[in-house]
LOMARKOL-624945 format. One record per residue (C-alpha): residue number from 0; x, y, z. Coordinates in steps of 0.001 Angstrom, whole numbers. Example, Ala and Ser with C-alpha at 12.3 -4.5 7.8 and 13.67 -1.06 7.14 Angstrom:
n: 0 | c1: 12300 | c2: -4500 | c3: 7800
n: 1 | c1: 13670 | c2: -1060 | c3: 7140
***
This chain:
n: 0 | c1: -20719 | c2: 20508 | c3: 18246
n: 1 | c1: -18964 | c2: 17934 | c3: 15921
n: 2 | c1: -15448 | c2: 18734 | c3: 14813
n: 3 | c1: -15148 | c2: 19608 | c3: 11115
n: 4 | c1: -12272 | c2: 17890 | c3: 9351
n: 5 | c1: -11180 | c2: 18506 | c3: 5970
n: 6 | c1: -9389 | c2: 15568 | c3: 4402
n: 7 | c1: -7147 | c2: 16481 | c3: 1502
n: 8 | c1: -6676 | c2: 13192 | c3: -927
n: 9 | c1: -9260 | c2: 10500 | c3: -1322
n: 10 | c1: -6659 | c2: 7648 | c3: -1812
n: 11 | c1: -6773 | c2: 4705 | c3: 653
n: 12 | c1: -5012 | c2: 6747 | c3: 3378
n: 13 | c1: -7377 | c2: 9677 | c3: 2831
n: 14 | c1: -10573 | c2: 7345 | c3: 2586
n: 15 | c1: -9333 | c2: 5599 | c3: 5754
n: 16 | c1: -8994 | c2: 8740 | c3: 7549
n: 17 | c1: -12359 | c2: 9976 | c3: 6548
n: 18 | c1: -14247 | c2: 6768 | c3: 7596
n: 19 | c1: -12605 | c2: 6586 | c3: 11077
n: 20 | c1: -13254 | c2: 10365 | c3: 11560
n: 21 | c1: -16871 | c2: 9917 | c3: 10740
n: 22 | c1: -17303 | c2: 6776 | c3: 12906
n: 23 | c1: -15929 | c2: 8991 | c3: 15756
n: 24 | c1: -18488 | c2: 11841 | c3: 15183
n: 25 | c1: -16451 | c2: 14155 | c3: 13058
n: 26 | c1: -17838 | c2: 16136 | c3: 10253
n: 27 | c1: -15762 | c2: 15243 | c3: 7274
n: 28 | c1: -15256 | c2: 17142 | c3: 4161
n: 29 | c1: -13120 | c2: 15134 | c3: 1584
n: 30 | c1: -11053 | c2: 16776 | c3: -1102
n: 31 | c1: -9723 | c2: 15134 | c3: -4208
n: 32 | c1: -7571 | c2: 16466 | c3: -6836
n: 33 | c1: -8583 | c2: 14106 | c3: -9423
n: 34 | c1: -12212 | c2: 13354 | c3: -10716
n: 35 | c1: -12206 | c2: 9915 | c3: -9117
n: 36 | c1: -11290 | c2: 8590 | c3: -5777
n: 37 | c1: -8761 | c2: 5764 | c3: -4844
n: 38 | c1: -5405 | c2: 7164 | c3: -5903
n: 39 | c1: -3077 | c2: 4498 | c3: -6663
n: 40 | c1: -5438 | c2: 2031 | c3: -5457
n: 41 | c1: -8414 | c2: 2223 | c3: -7863
n: 42 | c1: -10364 | c2: 522 | c3: -10650
n: 43 | c1: -11348 | c2: 1940 | c3: -14121
n: 44 | c1: -12704 | c2: 712 | c3: -17379
n: 45 | c1: -10117 | c2: -154 | c3: -20022
n: 46 | c1: -11343 | c2: 194 | c3: -23559
n: 47 | c1: -8739 | c2: -2144 | c3: -25002
n: 48 | c1: -9613 | c2: -4939 | c3: -22839
n: 49 | c1: -13241 | c2: -3986 | c3: -22846
n: 50 | c1: -13107 | c2: -4659 | c3: -19130
n: 51 | c1: -12700 | c2: -2919 | c3: -15598
n: 52 | c1: -9288 | c2: -3626 | c3: -14324
n: 53 | c1: -7068 | c2: -2189 | c3: -11697
n: 54 | c1: -4231 | c2: 118 | c3: -11978
n: 55 | c1: -2203 | c2: -2033 | c3: -9820
n: 56 | c1: -2599 | c2: -5691 | c3: -8622
n: 57 | c1: -2452 | c2: -6235 | c3: -4911
n: 58 | c1: -3124 | c2: -8823 | c3: -2538
n: 59 | c1: -3314 | c2: -8496 | c3: 1461
n: 60 | c1: -2735 | c2: -10856 | c3: 3986
n: 61 | c1: -5335 | c2: -12180 | c3: 6535
n: 62 | c1: -3009 | c2: -10698 | c3: 9443
n: 63 | c1: -3427 | c2: -7114 | c3: 7842
n: 64 | c1: -5866 | c2: -6236 | c3: 10730
n: 65 | c1: -6431 | c2: -2498 | c3: 9889
n: 66 | c1: -7260 | c2: -3507 | c3: 6168
n: 67 | c1: -9801 | c2: -6068 | c3: 7303
n: 68 | c1: -11197 | c2: -3745 | c3: 9797
n: 69 | c1: -11459 | c2: -1195 | c3: 7188
n: 70 | c1: -13586 | c2: -3309 | c3: 4869
n: 71 | c1: -15900 | c2: -4328 | c3: 7741
n: 72 | c1: -16379 | c2: -863 | c3: 8445
n: 73 | c1: -17324 | c2: 151 | c3: 4850
n: 74 | c1: -19426 | c2: -3182 | c3: 4293
n: 75 | c1: -17076 | c2: -4713 | c3: 1901
n: 76 | c1: -15509 | c2: -7645 | c3: 4021
n: 77 | c1: -16939 | c2: -10169 | c3: 1506
n: 78 | c1: -14934 | c2: -8479 | c3: -1419
n: 79 | c1: -11810 | c2: -9999 | c3: -370
n: 80 | c1: -11485 | c2: -13594 | c3: -1129
n: 81 | c1: -8881 | c2: -16331 | c3: -971
n: 82 | c1: -8100 | c2: -19910 | c3: -279
n: 83 | c1: -9584 | c2: -21340 | c3: 2797
n: 84 | c1: -6226 | c2: -22350 | c3: 4100
n: 85 | c1: -3025 | c2: -20330 | c3: 4373
n: 86 | c1: -1316 | c2: -21690 | c3: 1221
n: 87 | c1: 971 | c2: -20226 | c3: -1521
n: 88 | c1: 1185 | c2: -22203 | c3: -4852
n: 89 | c1: 4458 | c2: -21525 | c3: -6715
n: 90 | c1: 5800 | c2: -22438 | c3: -10314
n: 91 | c1: 9450 | c2: -22268 | c3: -11433
n: 92 | c1: 9531 | c2: -20840 | c3: -14703
n: 93 | c1: 12921 | c2: -22274 | c3: -15474
n: 94 | c1: 12546 | c2: -25791 | c3: -14401
n: 95 | c1: 8663 | c2: -26078 | c3: -14774
n: 96 | c1: 8569 | c2: -27356 | c3: -11189
n: 97 | c1: 5258 | c2: -26748 | c3: -9023
n: 98 | c1: 4732 | c2: -26792 | c3: -5284
n: 99 | c1: 2527 | c2: -25199 | c3: -2800
n: 100 | c1: 3453 | c2: -23904 | c3: 617
n: 101 | c1: 965 | c2: -24846 | c3: 3196
n: 102 | c1: 1270 | c2: -23244 | c3: 6590
n: 103 | c1: -283 | c2: -24668 | c3: 9747
n: 104 | c1: -3111 | c2: -22327 | c3: 11081
n: 105 | c1: -1722 | c2: -22120 | c3: 14607
n: 106 | c1: 1301 | c2: -20097 | c3: 15752
n: 107 | c1: 3379 | c2: -23032 | c3: 16106
n: 108 | c1: 5156 | c2: -23452 | c3: 12655
n: 109 | c1: 4423 | c2: -27242 | c3: 12507
n: 110 | c1: 4447 | c2: -26722 | c3: 8698
n: 111 | c1: 8272 | c2: -26609 | c3: 8458
n: 112 | c1: 8529 | c2: -30046 | c3: 9663
n: 113 | c1: 6206 | c2: -31419 | c3: 6888
n: 114 | c1: 8032 | c2: -32029 | c3: 3698
n: 115 | c1: 4870 | c2: -31907 | c3: 1772
n: 116 | c1: 4061 | c2: -28559 | c3: 3167
n: 117 | c1: 7373 | c2: -26593 | c3: 3304
n: 118 | c1: 9336 | c2: -25426 | c3: 371
n: 119 | c1: 10683 | c2: -28260 | c3: -1581
n: 120 | c1: 14459 | c2: -29336 | c3: -811
n: 121 | c1: 14472 | c2: -27193 | c3: 2271
n: 122 | c1: 15135 | c2: -28653 | c3: 5747
n: 123 | c1: 13359 | c2: -27456 | c3: 9164
n: 124 | c1: 16824 | c2: -25916 | c3: 10257
n: 125 | c1: 16772 | c2: -23726 | c3: 7051
n: 126 | c1: 14023 | c2: -21639 | c3: 8330
n: 127 | c1: 16069 | c2: -20564 | c3: 11482
n: 128 | c1: 17686 | c2: -18073 | c3: 8793
n: 129 | c1: 14721 | c2: -15842 | c3: 9525
n: 130 | c1: 15534 | c2: -15472 | c3: 13254
n: 131 | c1: 18195 | c2: -12796 | c3: 13009
n: 132 | c1: 15505 | c2: -10534 | c3: 11290
n: 133 | c1: 13335 | c2: -10360 | c3: 14416
n: 134 | c1: 16180 | c2: -8334 | c3: 16134
n: 135 | c1: 17059 | c2: -6134 | c3: 13167
n: 136 | c1: 18554 | c2: -2874 | c3: 13916
n: 137 | c1: 17335 | c2: 528 | c3: 12273
n: 138 | c1: 19360 | c2: 1538 | c3: 9197
n: 139 | c1: 20358 | c2: -1929 | c3: 8109
n: 140 | c1: 19436 | c2: -3859 | c3: 5063
n: 141 | c1: 18091 | c2: -7428 | c3: 5255
n: 142 | c1: 21666 | c2: -8628 | c3: 3814
n: 143 | c1: 23210 | c2: -7033 | c3: 6681
n: 144 | c1: 20846 | c2: -8831 | c3: 8821
n: 145 | c1: 20125 | c2: -12499 | c3: 7601
n: 146 | c1: 21001 | c2: -14770 | c3: 5174
n: 147 | c1: 19710 | c2: -13914 | c3: 1736
n: 148 | c1: 20377 | c2: -16710 | c3: -595
n: 149 | c1: 19666 | c2: -20414 | c3: -791
n: 150 | c1: 16630 | c2: -22560 | c3: -1786
n: 151 | c1: 14332 | c2: -21058 | c3: 886
n: 152 | c1: 15122 | c2: -17595 | c3: -124
n: 153 | c1: 14709 | c2: -18144 | c3: -3705
n: 154 | c1: 11512 | c2: -19865 | c3: -3566
n: 155 | c1: 9527 | c2: -18181 | c3: -749
n: 156 | c1: 11165 | c2: -15531 | c3: 1224
n: 157 | c1: 12556 | c2: -13368 | c3: -1594
n: 158 | c1: 8933 | c2: -13429 | c3: -3646
n: 159 | c1: 7079 | c2: -12500 | c3: -371
n: 160 | c1: 9489 | c2: -9502 | c3: 676
n: 161 | c1: 9722 | c2: -8154 | c3: -2902
n: 162 | c1: 6089 | c2: -7982 | c3: -3253
n: 163 | c1: 5923 | c2: -5950 | c3: -109
n: 164 | c1: 8982 | c2: -3867 | c3: -239
n: 165 | c1: 9149 | c2: -3095 | c3: -4025
n: 166 | c1: 12946 | c2: -3079 | c3: -3994
n: 167 | c1: 15463 | c2: -6032 | c3: -4219
n: 168 | c1: 14805 | c2: -7381 | c3: -786
n: 169 | c1: 18628 | c2: -7836 | c3: -116
n: 170 | c1: 18913 | c2: -3977 | c3: -207
n: 171 | c1: 15529 | c2: -3561 | c3: 1603
n: 172 | c1: 15175 | c2: -2284 | c3: 5154
n: 173 | c1: 15386 | c2: -4985 | c3: 7503
n: 174 | c1: 13364 | c2: -3064 | c3: 9944
n: 175 | c1: 10456 | c2: -2732 | c3: 7780
n: 176 | c1: 10885 | c2: -6492 | c3: 6719
n: 177 | c1: 10930 | c2: -7503 | c3: 10383
n: 178 | c1: 7636 | c2: -5873 | c3: 11087
n: 179 | c1: 6062 | c2: -7793 | c3: 8051
n: 180 | c1: 7359 | c2: -11036 | c3: 9129
n: 181 | c1: 6302 | c2: -10510 | c3: 12940
n: 182 | c1: 2872 | c2: -9634 | c3: 11654
n: 183 | c1: 2544 | c2: -12541 | c3: 9354
n: 184 | c1: 4783 | c2: -15464 | c3: 9401
n: 185 | c1: 5528 | c2: -15234 | c3: 13076
n: 186 | c1: 1840 | c2: -14803 | c3: 13824
n: 187 | c1: 940 | c2: -18204 | c3: 12319
n: 188 | c1: -781 | c2: -19547 | c3: 9502
n: 189 | c1: -3962 | c2: -17539 | c3: 10443
n: 190 | c1: -2308 | c2: -14322 | c3: 9605
n: 191 | c1: -851 | c2: -15434 | c3: 6374
n: 192 | c1: -3968 | c2: -16513 | c3: 4079
n: 193 | c1: -3728 | c2: -14492 | c3: 908
n: 194 | c1: -6618 | c2: -12287 | c3: -268
n: 195 | c1: -7622 | c2: -10534 | c3: -3399
n: 196 | c1: -10252 | c2: -8142 | c3: -4255
n: 197 | c1: -12361 | c2: -10266 | c3: -6293
n: 198 | c1: -14355 | c2: -7648 | c3: -8143
n: 199 | c1: -11391 | c2: -4970 | c3: -8114
n: 200 | c1: -9955 | c2: -2623 | c3: -5778
n: 201 | c1: -12729 | c2: -127 | c3: -6427
n: 202 | c1: -15492 | c2: -2553 | c3: -5205
n: 203 | c1: -13326 | c2: -3571 | c3: -2304
n: 204 | c1: -11779 | c2: -356 | c3: -928
n: 205 | c1: -13232 | c2: 2780 | c3: -2718
n: 206 | c1: -16884 | c2: 2746 | c3: -3712
n: 207 | c1: -18285 | c2: 1313 | c3: -473
n: 208 | c1: -16335 | c2: 3916 | c3: 1598
n: 209 | c1: -17593 | c2: 6753 | c3: -665
n: 210 | c1: -21171 | c2: 5664 | c3: -251
n: 211 | c1: -20748 | c2: 5294 | c3: 3558
n: 212 | c1: -19291 | c2: 8937 | c3: 3878
n: 213 | c1: -22034 | c2: 10255 | c3: 1741
n: 214 | c1: -24756 | c2: 8625 | c3: 3805
n: 215 | c1: -23006 | c2: 9793 | c3: 6889
n: 216 | c1: -23328 | c2: 13277 | c3: 5877
n: 217 | c1: -19884 | c2: 13808 | c3: 4518
n: 218 | c1: -19219 | c2: 16435 | c3: 1786
n: 219 | c1: -17216 | c2: 14706 | c3: -1148
n: 220 | c1: -15625 | c2: 17108 | c3: -3637
n: 221 | c1: -13958 | c2: 15625 | c3: -6472
n: 222 | c1: -11804 | c2: 17706 | c3: -8750
n: 223 | c1: -10874 | c2: 19993 | c3: -5959
n: 224 | c1: -7316 | c2: 20452 | c3: -5793
n: 225 | c1: -5593 | c2: 22152 | c3: -2870
n: 226 | c1: -3094 | c2: 24938 | c3: -4200
n: 227 | c1: -1802 | c2: 26353 | c3: -884
n: 228 | c1: -2058 | c2: 26008 | c3: 2770
n: 229 | c1: -2136 | c2: 29215 | c3: 4759
n: 230 | c1: -685 | c2: 29111 | c3: 8149
n: 231 | c1: -1618 | c2: 31576 | c3: 10982
n: 232 | c1: 891 | c2: 34266 | c3: 12540
n: 233 | c1: 2981 | c2: 34474 | c3: 9167
n: 234 | c1: 4173 | c2: 30946 | c3: 9855
n: 235 | c1: 4210 | c2: 30063 | c3: 6128
n: 236 | c1: 7293 | c2: 32322 | c3: 5433
n: 237 | c1: 8967 | c2: 31183 | c3: 8667
n: 238 | c1: 8567 | c2: 27444 | c3: 8296
n: 239 | c1: 10962 | c2: 26327 | c3: 5695
n: 240 | c1: 13923 | c2: 26044 | c3: 7803
n: 241 | c1: 12196 | c2: 24115 | c3: 10440
n: 242 | c1: 11707 | c2: 20246 | c3: 11396
n: 243 | c1: 8666 | c2: 18490 | c3: 11713
n: 244 | c1: 8972 | c2: 17335 | c3: 15325
n: 245 | c1: 5766 | c2: 17175 | c3: 17242
n: 246 | c1: 4687 | c2: 20297 | c3: 18920
n: 247 | c1: 8059 | c2: 21966 | c3: 18293
n: 248 | c1: 9037 | c2: 25520 | c3: 18582
n: 249 | c1: 11028 | c2: 26356 | c3: 15370
n: 250 | c1: 12286 | c2: 29697 | c3: 13768
n: 251 | c1: 9641 | c2: 31607 | c3: 15892
n: 252 | c1: 6875 | c2: 29215 | c3: 15679
n: 253 | c1: 4786 | c2: 28686 | c3: 19066
n: 254 | c1: 3538 | c2: 25327 | c3: 19841
n: 255 | c1: 139 | c2: 26463 | c3: 18876
n: 256 | c1: 883 | c2: 27390 | c3: 15274
n: 257 | c1: -2093 | c2: 26267 | c3: 13130
n: 258 | c1: -3484 | c2: 26107 | c3: 9668
n: 259 | c1: -5548 | c2: 29162 | c3: 8947
n: 260 | c1: -7003 | c2: 28565 | c3: 5557
n: 261 | c1: -7106 | c2: 26332 | c3: 2518
n: 262 | c1: -6767 | c2: 27893 | c3: -1003
n: 263 | c1: -8010 | c2: 25826 | c3: -3866
n: 264 | c1: -6865 | c2: 25871 | c3: -7579
n: 265 | c1: -10456 | c2: 26953 | c3: -8608
n: 266 | c1: -10026 | c2: 29974 | c3: -6506
n: 267 | c1: -12101 | c2: 29126 | c3: -3481
n: 268 | c1: -10927 | c2: 29619 | c3: -60
n: 269 | c1: -11817 | c2: 28037 | c3: 3056
n: 270 | c1: -11037 | c2: 29874 | c3: 6220
n: 271 | c1: -10670 | c2: 27426 | c3: 9195
n: 272 | c1: -12629 | c2: 28227 | c3: 12270
n: 273 | c1: -11836 | c2: 27240 | c3: 15860
n: 274 | c1: -11967 | c2: 23492 | c3: 16230
n: 275 | c1: -11355 | c2: 22855 | c3: 12486
n: 276 | c1: -8602 | c2: 20581 | c3: 11296
n: 277 | c1: -6933 | c2: 19299 | c3: 8335
n: 278 | c1: -5574 | c2: 15623 | c3: 7382
n: 279 | c1: -3193 | c2: 16032 | c3: 4535
n: 280 | c1: -3420 | c2: 12610 | c3: 2730
n: 281 | c1: -1406 | c2: 13387 | c3: -483
n: 282 | c1: 1622 | c2: 12100 | c3: -2168
n: 283 | c1: 4949 | c2: 12891 | c3: -733
n: 284 | c1: 5956 | c2: 15591 | c3: -3373
n: 285 | c1: 2650 | c2: 17249 | c3: -3110
n: 286 | c1: 2988 | c2: 17331 | c3: 751
n: 287 | c1: 6305 | c2: 19035 | c3: 467
n: 288 | c1: 5019 | c2: 21455 | c3: -2028
n: 289 | c1: 2195 | c2: 22349 | c3: 349
n: 290 | c1: 3817 | c2: 22237 | c3: 3905
n: 291 | c1: 7220 | c2: 23755 | c3: 4409
n: 292 | c1: 9875 | c2: 21727 | c3: 6096
n: 293 | c1: 8309 | c2: 18508 | c3: 5620
n: 294 | c1: 10774 | c2: 15621 | c3: 5136
n: 295 | c1: 9845 | c2: 12751 | c3: 2934
n: 296 | c1: 11345 | c2: 9882 | c3: 991
n: 297 | c1: 13246 | c2: 10933 | c3: -2277
n: 298 | c1: 13780 | c2: 7759 | c3: -3993
n: 299 | c1: 10730 | c2: 5606 | c3: -5519
n: 300 | c1: 10400 | c2: 2244 | c3: -7205
n: 301 | c1: 8045 | c2: 1351 | c3: -10204
n: 302 | c1: 5494 | c2: -1446 | c3: -10662
n: 303 | c1: 4500 | c2: -3083 | c3: -14052
n: 304 | c1: 1227 | c2: -4565 | c3: -14387
n: 305 | c1: 144 | c2: -6692 | c3: -17315
n: 306 | c1: -3523 | c2: -7620 | c3: -18078
n: 307 | c1: -4659 | c2: -10336 | c3: -20633
n: 308 | c1: -8151 | c2: -10908 | c3: -21711
n: 309 | c1: -8318 | c2: -14546 | c3: -21196
n: 310 | c1: -10456 | c2: -16871 | c3: -19103
n: 311 | c1: -8344 | c2: -18443 | c3: -16380
n: 312 | c1: -8057 | c2: -22214 | c3: -16750
n: 313 | c1: -10284 | c2: -24229 | c3: -14353
n: 314 | c1: -8463 | c2: -24835 | c3: -11124
n: 315 | c1: -5954 | c2: -21997 | c3: -11469
n: 316 | c1: -5639 | c2: -20444 | c3: -7876
n: 317 | c1: -6424 | c2: -16669 | c3: -7332
n: 318 | c1: -2815 | c2: -16084 | c3: -6762
n: 319 | c1: 343 | c2: -17924 | c3: -8004
n: 320 | c1: 3829 | c2: -17071 | c3: -7300
n: 321 | c1: 6380 | c2: -17258 | c3: -10236
n: 322 | c1: 10147 | c2: -17554 | c3: -9710
n: 323 | c1: 13062 | c2: -17245 | c3: -12213
n: 324 | c1: 11250 | c2: -15130 | c3: -14698
n: 325 | c1: 9990 | c2: -11577 | c3: -15316
n: 326 | c1: 6593 | c2: -12093 | c3: -13889
n: 327 | c1: 6296 | c2: -12508 | c3: -10284
n: 328 | c1: 2623 | c2: -13148 | c3: -9216
n: 329 | c1: -507 | c2: -14087 | c3: -11472
n: 330 | c1: -3893 | c2: -12985 | c3: -10303
n: 331 | c1: -6871 | c2: -14978 | c3: -11693
n: 332 | c1: -9955 | c2: -12922 | c3: -12323
n: 333 | c1: -13168 | c2: -13845 | c3: -14316
n: 334 | c1: -12267 | c2: -13288 | c3: -17842
n: 335 | c1: -8742 | c2: -12120 | c3: -17040
n: 336 | c1: -5166 | c2: -13005 | c3: -16067
n: 337 | c1: -3383 | c2: -10216 | c3: -14499
n: 338 | c1: 494 | c2: -9976 | c3: -13583
n: 339 | c1: 2539 | c2: -7900 | c3: -11193
n: 340 | c1: 6163 | c2: -7116 | c3: -11505
n: 341 | c1: 7782 | c2: -5266 | c3: -8527
n: 342 | c1: 10833 | c2: -3134 | c3: -8508
n: 343 | c1: 10372 | c2: -2813 | c3: -12213
n: 344 | c1: 12600 | c2: 235 | c3: -13027
n: 345 | c1: 14914 | c2: -2198 | c3: -15413
n: 346 | c1: 11749 | c2: -2625 | c3: -17642
n: 347 | c1: 10560 | c2: 1177 | c3: -17990
n: 348 | c1: 12411 | c2: 1435 | c3: -21351
n: 349 | c1: 11443 | c2: -1778 | c3: -23013
n: 350 | c1: 8871 | c2: -1675 | c3: -25698
n: 351 | c1: 5230 | c2: -2394 | c3: -24483
n: 352 | c1: 4468 | c2: -4961 | c3: -26948
n: 353 | c1: 7901 | c2: -6850 | c3: -26366
n: 354 | c1: 7015 | c2: -6576 | c3: -22421
n: 355 | c1: 3587 | c2: -8008 | c3: -23067
n: 356 | c1: 5048 | c2: -10994 | c3: -25208
n: 357 | c1: 7772 | c2: -11613 | c3: -22697
n: 358 | c1: 5276 | c2: -11830 | c3: -19542
n: 359 | c1: 2562 | c2: -13728 | c3: -21613
n: 360 | c1: 4841 | c2: -16452 | c3: -22491
n: 361 | c1: 5427 | c2: -16980 | c3: -18680
n: 362 | c1: 1918 | c2: -16780 | c3: -17920
n: 363 | c1: 1061 | c2: -19181 | c3: -20559
n: 364 | c1: 3666 | c2: -21752 | c3: -19243
n: 365 | c1: 2478 | c2: -21388 | c3: -15789
n: 366 | c1: -1292 | c2: -21530 | c3: -16536
n: 367 | c1: -863 | c2: -24373 | c3: -19080
n: 368 | c1: -2390 | c2: -22170 | c3: -21905
n: 369 | c1: -1122 | c2: -21898 | c3: -25318
n: 370 | c1: 1422 | c2: -19215 | c3: -26027
n: 371 | c1: -162 | c2: -18310 | c3: -29445
n: 372 | c1: -1861 | c2: -16446 | c3: -30342
n: 373 | c1: -1352 | c2: -13912 | c3: -27431
n: 374 | c1: -4816 | c2: -12487 | c3: -26089
n: 375 | c1: -5649 | c2: -9042 | c3: -26031
n: 376 | c1: -3414 | c2: -7255 | c3: -23560
n: 377 | c1: -2793 | c2: -4251 | c3: -21615
n: 378 | c1: 487 | c2: -3001 | c3: -19954
n: 379 | c1: -11 | c2: -573 | c3: -16926
n: 380 | c1: 2978 | c2: 1214 | c3: -15483
n: 381 | c1: 3170 | c2: 2964 | c3: -12027
n: 382 | c1: 6564 | c2: 4798 | c3: -12259
n: 383 | c1: 6326 | c2: 6104 | c3: -8782
n: 384 | c1: 4315 | c2: 3443 | c3: -7216
n: 385 | c1: 5868 | c2: 3246 | c3: -3877
n: 386 | c1: 8716 | c2: 4868 | c3: -1990
n: 387 | c1: 11742 | c2: 2755 | c3: -2229
n: 388 | c1: 11736 | c2: 617 | c3: 1074
n: 389 | c1: 15568 | c2: 1206 | c3: 1825
n: 390 | c1: 17139 | c2: 2042 | c3: 4971
n: 391 | c1: 18013 | c2: 5501 | c3: 3961
n: 392 | c1: 14596 | c2: 6262 | c3: 2869
n: 393 | c1: 12923 | c2: 4980 | c3: 5854
n: 394 | c1: 14763 | c2: 7647 | c3: 7879
n: 395 | c1: 13120 | c2: 10394 | c3: 5802
n: 396 | c1: 9544 | c2: 9288 | c3: 6546
n: 397 | c1: 7822 | c2: 11944 | c3: 8802
n: 398 | c1: 5579 | c2: 11520 | c3: 11675
n: 399 | c1: 1848 | c2: 12011 | c3: 11740
n: 400 | c1: 1925 | c2: 15012 | c3: 13832
n: 401 | c1: 3165 | c2: 18280 | c3: 12411
n: 402 | c1: 4184 | c2: 21579 | c3: 14177
n: 403 | c1: 791 | c2: 22809 | c3: 13473
n: 404 | c1: -1669 | c2: 21678 | c3: 15983
n: 405 | c1: -4544 | c2: 21145 | c3: 13705
n: 406 | c1: -2643 | c2: 19542 | c3: 10539
n: 407 | c1: -1691 | c2: 15819 | c3: 10508
n: 408 | c1: -349 | c2: 13975 | c3: 7615
n: 409 | c1: -1346 | c2: 10541 | c3: 6262
n: 410 | c1: -110 | c2: 8257 | c3: 3509
n: 411 | c1: 1900 | c2: 5122 | c3: 3047
n: 412 | c1: 5002 | c2: 7220 | c3: 2808
n: 413 | c1: 4809 | c2: 8548 | c3: 6389
n: 414 | c1: 6169 | c2: 6696 | c3: 9362
n: 415 | c1: 3939 | c2: 3837 | c3: 9587
n: 416 | c1: 6444 | c2: 1201 | c3: 10554
n: 417 | c1: 5327 | c2: -634 | c3: 7238
n: 418 | c1: 6473 | c2: -494 | c3: 3609
n: 419 | c1: 4170 | c2: 1225 | c3: 1074
n: 420 | c1: 1302 | c2: -1248 | c3: 1222
n: 421 | c1: -2567 | c2: -1151 | c3: 1494
n: 422 | c1: -2242 | c2: -2059 | c3: 5201
n: 423 | c1: 276 | c2: 822 | c3: 5704
n: 424 | c1: -1997 | c2: 3288 | c3: 3874
n: 425 | c1: -4916 | c2: 2484 | c3: 5852
n: 426 | c1: -3033 | c2: 2618 | c3: 9192
n: 427 | c1: -1755 | c2: 5849 | c3: 8387
n: 428 | c1: -5140 | c2: 7297 | c3: 7695
n: 429 | c1: -6607 | c2: 5895 | c3: 10920
n: 430 | c1: -3824 | c2: 7089 | c3: 12961
n: 431 | c1: -4238 | c2: 10627 | c3: 11562
n: 432 | c1: -7849 | c2: 10514 | c3: 12435
n: 433 | c1: -7214 | c2: 9276 | c3: 15929
n: 434 | c1: -4234 | c2: 11883 | c3: 16510
n: 435 | c1: -6627 | c2: 14831 | c3: 15878
n: 436 | c1: -9514 | c2: 13526 | c3: 17707
n: 437 | c1: -7498 | c2: 12424 | c3: 20701
n: 438 | c1: -6206 | c2: 15825 | c3: 21357
n: 439 | c1: -7922 | c2: 18833 | c3: 22772
n: 440 | c1: -10063 | c2: 20918 | c3: 20184
n: 441 | c1: -8363 | c2: 23974 | c3: 19040
n: 442 | c1: -10630 | c2: 26874 | c3: 20083
n: 443 | c1: -8730 | c2: 29694 | c3: 18849
***
């Protein structure tokens, strides 16, 4: 008989867990508190722009193997598009200078020996500054590990690491940055091609997954908010002082402690029978409210996204990096230009129209468009977009396993070894699914 697994949360981590569970023969029940799936990675119709937009702009790299595998599994691989070659166009907003970094496809970084392919005004020896990062020690920042200044840093490394870490990279976790560099830059150009969701995040990651799950017999319950987890043997009351170590015996817990029931906000309760399990794929604060003793990051970083209803000029790349400005990346979509600003806490108190005008002036300059009149715009702010990828926060991320043998955690805030990225979220969900299915079935 197929295992029944309740997946709590239909963000990317929960969807990835549900798809993986179903592919491996489990019966999935997917619960989502909101009336829509996708969490912080979704699309919606914006009345101001008269268009469907994403609540956050994202790009992934061709070396993000879990992300590409997930899109293939849900039949959406063609939704991610990008340049045929691994290249990153940039504009310096201060000087107006433009350049494109063109990586060579193989593992050998031959591009750094080509003045037309590498960052302008750099030399091959400058790229050796990355070497110490691959030996990064836990608990250390990038600035404590490698050189974080100079032309190469300003024109390539800082923009890339800022987009991934969502904190000032100098202060960011060197350990997380090293994983990113190892899986992309060090893996060669074939792992560095930037990809964007051409029809939005919903079409690339969410809607196809829901269709696949539904077609496979999964029960999908939107507007189903979990209010309480009931643990067996009175464990709920005794858990608060414990740790979240794998299979630990803490404050009277046995290694076989388990989730006994799920109580929902609408008054329904589900008693978990033998063999039933739970993947908790919710945000860090919700997980801490539901599961006693769970450690989680306590510091978060915001992201500001700006959308402008204007047709991108012919020849503008799907993704353009900006330096020496407020805006950091321009995404070119049909009928719209969108911008992302990472680590944006400094902008949260700025009036929205002022912010839109500042960003549009930079976009117009980079895209060779008239600055006036400013097109119809929308500002979308994610105040807690990601956990802050600092060394202190990395140490607070919990493991997938919990002390309850039928409960696992998923989410980009768990210990994935990556910062809070799409790749990290998908890996966490797949790992949670595999962790459950690879252990003996609970038959109590």
